[in-house]
C-alpha atoms as one frame of an Amber mdcrd trajectory, in Angstrom:
protein
  20.807 135.107   6.804  22.737 136.863   9.530  21.521 138.447  12.771  23.453
 140.801  14.991  23.104 140.375  18.744  24.127 142.879  21.402  24.393 141.716
  25.015  24.145 143.982  28.045  24.288 143.436  31.781  25.098 139.992  33.119
  24.890 138.438  29.638  27.802 140.508  28.398  29.854 139.619  31.457  29.317
 135.849  31.291  29.594 135.643  27.482  32.798 137.659  27.565  31.691 139.802
  24.654  29.066 142.371  23.772  28.520 141.801  20.039  27.717 138.476  18.390
  27.009 137.840  14.714  25.247 134.561  13.912  24.562 133.110  10.480  21.654
 130.794   9.661  20.830 128.865   6.491  17.108 129.718   6.640  15.729 132.985
   5.171  14.040 133.714   8.537  14.177 132.265  12.060  12.196 132.598  15.270
  13.521 134.216  18.395  13.429 130.745  19.983  15.829 129.469  17.302  18.116
 132.396  18.043  18.002 131.635  21.774  18.875 128.002  21.070  21.832 129.034
  18.891  23.098 131.515  21.475  23.121 129.017  24.342  24.718 126.382  22.119
  27.494 128.784  21.134  27.830 130.413  24.587  26.707 127.808  27.180  27.627
 130.080  30.108  24.715 132.410  29.302  22.052 129.679  29.549  21.068 130.392
  33.175  20.938 134.139  32.515  19.131 134.094  29.178  16.654 131.229  29.703
  14.103 130.516  32.423  14.570 127.806  35.079  13.319 125.104  32.673  15.917
 126.302  30.117  13.164 126.443  27.498  12.083 130.076  27.135  13.395 133.572
  27.704  14.230 134.381  31.332  11.567 136.586  32.998  14.215 139.237  33.844
  15.460 139.494  30.254  14.473 142.445  28.106  14.568 142.219  24.309  14.647
 144.720  21.486  14.484 143.953  17.789  15.804 146.748  15.596  15.419 149.186
  18.488  11.824 148.243  19.309  11.066 146.629  22.651   9.415 143.219  22.354
   6.829 142.166  24.949   8.176 139.275  26.995   5.018 137.237  26.403   5.575
 137.156  22.638   9.374 137.250  22.447   9.852 133.561  21.586   7.462 133.741
  18.644   9.024 136.787  16.980  10.282 136.111  13.451  13.726 137.463  12.666
  14.902 138.492   9.202  18.302 138.979   7.600  20.383 141.701   9.282  17.988
 142.173  12.200  19.605 143.639  15.296  18.599 142.000  18.552  19.487 143.441
  21.938  19.268 141.482  25.196  19.497 143.118  28.612  19.615 141.148  31.833
  20.281 142.906  35.155  23.535 142.024  36.928  21.851 141.041  40.189  18.989
 138.614  40.554  19.156 137.467  36.934  20.565 133.981  37.348  18.035 131.157
  37.314  18.151 128.725  40.204
């Protein structure tokens, strides 16, 4: 399966790109698996994308799946399917974890 990720704000700046296409062997993955793959592939986004424990989505991050906003509280449990489009937005200021 393949997912298409668009980065905005600080994530785009530190990753050095706006669009990312990731391929997975599984027929579906969780958002947490996507987060893990993103920070493995682009380590510089870890502090912007993940919280201070580097385990879950950063509180300042906003997520959309296929154009629909995902509540922060359930973002990590969302199941992603082939060709889903995921958008992450993190503000430029105040987004970096300490």
